[in-house]
N, C-alpha and C positions, 0 to 999 in steps of 0.2 A: 504493500499499500504506499509505503514511504517512497519507494522508487517511482511509482506512478505519480504521486504528488509532485516529486521533484521534476519529472519529465513535463508535467502539465505547467508547472511554474516556468520552466525554461521556454516552452513553446509560447506561453503567453507573452513573455518579454520579447522573445524573438519576433513574434508577430507585431508587437508594438513598434519595434525598430524597423521592421520591413515595410509595414503598412502606413503607420501614422506619419512617418517622416515624408511620405510621398503624397499625402492628402493635401488639397488646397488648405492654406493656413487657416483661413476663416472657418472652414468646415471642421478641421481637426480640433481647434479650440472650442468650437461650438459643441461638438460631441462630448468633450470632456466636461464642459460646463453642465450639459444636460445630465451626465452621469453623476456629477457632484450633487446636483439638486435632487436627483432621485434618491441617492444615498441619504441625503439630509432629511428628506420627507419620511423615509423608512425608519429612521432613528434606530439603526442597528447598534450593536454594542460599541463599535468604534466611535460613532457619533455621540452616543451617550457618555463615553469616557472623555471625549474632547470637551463636551459641555461641562462635565464635572470639573475638569481641569481649568476651563475658562472661568468657572464660577469663582475659583480662588483668585484668579488674576483680576477679575472685574470687581471683586469685593462683595461684602455682605449686602450692600445697598442695591446691587444689580438685580433687576427683575428677570423673571423667566423669559419674557419677550426680548429683553436686551441680550440675554445670553444666547437665545435662539437666533437673533439677528447676526451676532458675531460668529456663531458656529456655522451659519449658512455661508457667509463669506469665507470662513475658514476652510470649509470643504471645497469651495470653488478654487481657493488658492492652492490647496493640497493637490487637487487634480490638475491644476494648471502646472504645478511642478512636474507631474508625470508627463504631460504633453510636451513641456519644454525639454524634458530629458530625452524623449524619443526623437525630437527634432533638432537638438542642439548641434549634432555633428554636421548638419547642413548649413549652419550659420557661418557667415564670413567673420573674420577677425574684426572688421569694421563694425559689423552689427553687434558683436559681443561687447565691444568697448563703448559704442554709442548708446547702448541700452542699459549700461551699468553705471550708475551715478554714485560716486563715492564722496562722502563727507570725510574730511581730514586725510585725503589721499596724499597731499604733499607731506604731511607729518610722517606717514608711513615711508614714503620714498626717501625723505631726509634721514630717517633712522637707518635705513638700509645703506644709504650712500655713505654714512659715517663708519660703516664697517661692522655695526652691531647686528646680530641676528634678531629675528622677531618671531615670537610665538603668537599666532592669531587663534583665539578660542571663540567658537561660535555655538549658539544654540541651534535647535532645529527650526530655523526660520527661512522664509522666502525660498530661494533656489540656490543652494550652496554649490551645485555644479556650474551654474552660470558664474557665480563668484569665482570658482576655481579657474574657469576658462579665462576670466579677466586676470586673475592673479598670476596665471602662467606667463603673462606678458610683462609682469613687474619685476625688474631686476633679472635675476637668474631663475625665476620661478619659485616653486615651493615644494615641500615634502609633506606627504600625508600617509595614513595607514589604512589598509582595507582588510577586513576579516574575510576569511575564505567562506564561500557559499557552497551549498549543495543544491544541485549537482555541480561538479567541478566545471562543466562547460558553461554554466551560467556565470560562475565566478570569472572564467576566462573572458566571457563576453563583456562583462562589466569592466574588466581591466582594459580590454581593447577600446571600449567606449571612452573611458577616462583618459587613456593615452591619446586618443584621437583629438581630444579637446585640450591637450597640452599638459597632462599630468604624467608623472612617472610614479607608479604605485608600488609600494612595498607591502607584501602580505603580512598581516598581523600574526598569522599562525603558519606553520609549515615552512618558515624561513628562519634565518639567523641574523642576529645583530641589528634588529630593528631599532631598539633604543639607542644603540651606539651610532647607528646611521643618522638618526635625528639629531643627536648631539654634534656630530661632525658637521651636519648641515648648518646648525646654528653657530657653531664656533667659526665657521668660514664666512659668517655674515649673511647667511641665507634665511629663508622663511620656512617655518613649520606651521601647518594649519590643522586644527583639531576641533571636531564637534564635541562639546564637552559639558552638557547639562544633565547627563543621565548615566549613572553607573551604580546599579542596585546590588552589586556584589559586595563581598567582604573587603574588596580592595577600594571601594568607593569612599570618598571623604564626606562625612556628614556636614551639611550646611543648612542654614535657615533660608527658605525660599518661599516667598509669599506667605509667611507666617507659620509654615510647617517644615518639618525636617525631611530632606531628601539626601541623596548622595550624588556627588559628581566625581569625574575622574581626577586623580592627582596629577596626571601626566603633564598638562600645560604648566602648572605651577612648579613641578619638580624639574622640568626641563629649563625653565627660566632661572631657577635657583642654581642649577648645576652648571649653567653655561654663561650666566650674566646677560642673556638675551632679554629684550623688552617683551613683556607680556601684555598684549592689547586685546581686549574683547572686541568682537565685531557682531553687529546685529544687522539683519536684512529684512526688507519688506518690499512688497510689490506695489507698483504704480500702474498707471494706464500705459501699457506698452513698454514699460521700463521696469528695472529693479533698482532699488536704492540700498546703499550700504553705509553704515557708520562705523568707522574705525575709532574706537574709544581711546582716550589717552592712556599711556602706559600706566599700569598699576604699580603702586609703590611697594617695594619690598619692606617688610617690617624690619626695623632697626635692631630689635632684640628678639631673643627666643631661640629655641633649638630649630633644627631643620624641620622637624615634625610640626612644631608650632607655626613656623613661617609658612609651611605648605598649607596648613589648615586655614590660616588667616588669608593667604592669597586665594585659596579656593572660595572662601566666603566673599571676597571682593569680586571675584569672577561672577558668582551667583547674584550678588547685588546689582552688578552692571547688567547682566542678562535680564534681571527682573525689571529694571528701568526700561530697557529696550522693548521687552515683551509687553509691558503695560502700555507703552505708547502705540504698539501695533499688534494687538492681541490676535487679530484674524490671520496674522502671518506666522503664528507659532503652530507648527505641525506636531502636536503632542497628542496622539491617539492611543497612548499607553498609560498604564499606571505610573506615576512618578513619585508621589509622596509615600513615605513609609506608613503613615496612618491608613492609607488606602490599601496597602498590601496586607496588613495585619493590625487592625486597630488595638487589639489587646496587648500587643508586644511593642508597638511603636513608641520610641522615646519621646520625651518632651521636646519642644522646639529647642534647637541647639544654638549657642551663640559663640561663634569663632571670632567675633570682632574684638579688637584690643580694647582694654578698659579706657575710659575717657581720660585724656591727658597723656596717654602713651604716644610717644613721638614715632613717626615713620620717616624713613629716609629713602629717597629714590636711589638705589644702588645700581651700578651697571649690572646693573643687575644681571576595559574590554570586557570583552566582558562575557560573563556567563549568566545571562539574565534568568531569574527564577520567577515563577508566578507566586500568587499569594499563599500557596500551600507549601512552598519550599524556600521562600525568601528569608534571608537572615536580616533582621531589622535592627539588631543591636548595633549601636554606633561604634565601629572599630576605630582604633587610633589611626590618625593619618600618618602615612609613611612618606618621608622625603628621600628615602634611599633610592638608588637607581631603580627605575621601575621595570618590571617585566612588561611585555607588550600589552598584556591584558589590562593594564592600568592606563593606557594612553587615551582611551576614549570611552564611548558609552556603550549602549546596548547592542546585542548582535543583530545582524541584518535578517530581514524576513525575505523569504523567497516567494511569498504569496504575491500573485500579480494584482495590480489595481483592479478593483471591480466596483460595481455599483454600491457595494457595502464594503469599503476599504478595510483591510485588516488592521488590527490594533498595533501592528509593528510596522517598521519602515521598510521601504525598498532598499535593495543593497546599495550601500554607499561606500566611498573610500575613506579610510582613516589615515593612512600613511602614504603619501605619494609625493614624489618630487616632480613638480611641474617644470617643464622646460620653458624656455623663453618663446616658444612658438605655440600658438593655439589656432586651430582651424575654426572653430566655431565661435565641465562643468566645467558648499558642502564641508562620511563624511566626512572625504570629507569634504575640484571645488575649493573655495576658500576654506571650506570645512573639511577637516579630516576627522573621520570618525571610525570607530571600530564597528559601528552598527551600520545598518542598511540605510541608504538614502531614502527619504520619504517620497 
């Protein structure tokens, strides 16, 4: 049965790349919008989970109608991501760059020009493959990681896709030296991009996020601490015919504390920045999975955690994966954050889903890259795309 499901997943994606990319553009996006609206009306478990997540983002004053309005646009943006993905290989470099509008782009370029490496950490927002196709043209490109998918030929197809839009992808599993490769990239003044707002394994670092505890990957913070690279969150959102990105200012490294404490505090700052960006554009956050520990196991979930330094503690700007489990097997006790050199499974978030997009999208993401080194050429993405993630791209 598993082999049959894998084969069906592969054929669904292969059909998407073979057919959708050749449809007239208006017709293709129209079909995906209709599929999104149908899924939204059906209110399957993925839509219900999205709305439960959005309820935390929008706050206790949000009405059901307000949540439903945002979730409808959220499903449209989610399916727009899929349509983009199947068509992105056909985009020219000019189109990639002209339709990707970046706030603080010069700040990013100046940091790279100074010879410092940059870690870009992203949540599941907008289209990280488009972001990655753009990032492939910045400096010497970037590095990201991808978890192996089943069947293997689907993984290989995703690799070919991401390579075609300018990325060089390192496998999260089944390879060697992933973390060392990322460190080399940063120490040479390059970019590493990681999708980084979900890691519900024992390796995840507990953070407070919209008032409740979740876990995020330690990878971006640990890489910045180990190499002196700048750690900059990035948030993405769709506009009419374009995508916007904000490169947030470099996060300050705590002046005091152990590596473990500094990692935890940096992870909290990443989460706080993500929360600000998601709150500004909630319909662009593609989180159709459980995220908060209280949603996985209310009886065992810890109280909201606080990794922020006590008021008055000074900060100085120094030069400065996952094995997802469901509610029946999730370990929700907050492990101590580790700043030691990470194994690949700590670099990013949840594992990819091989379920194809449907009128009732699956609660997990489509396969995305997490560790890839984008070259300076892009033909036409994340996650991870600007995003590098150990999980699947949505």
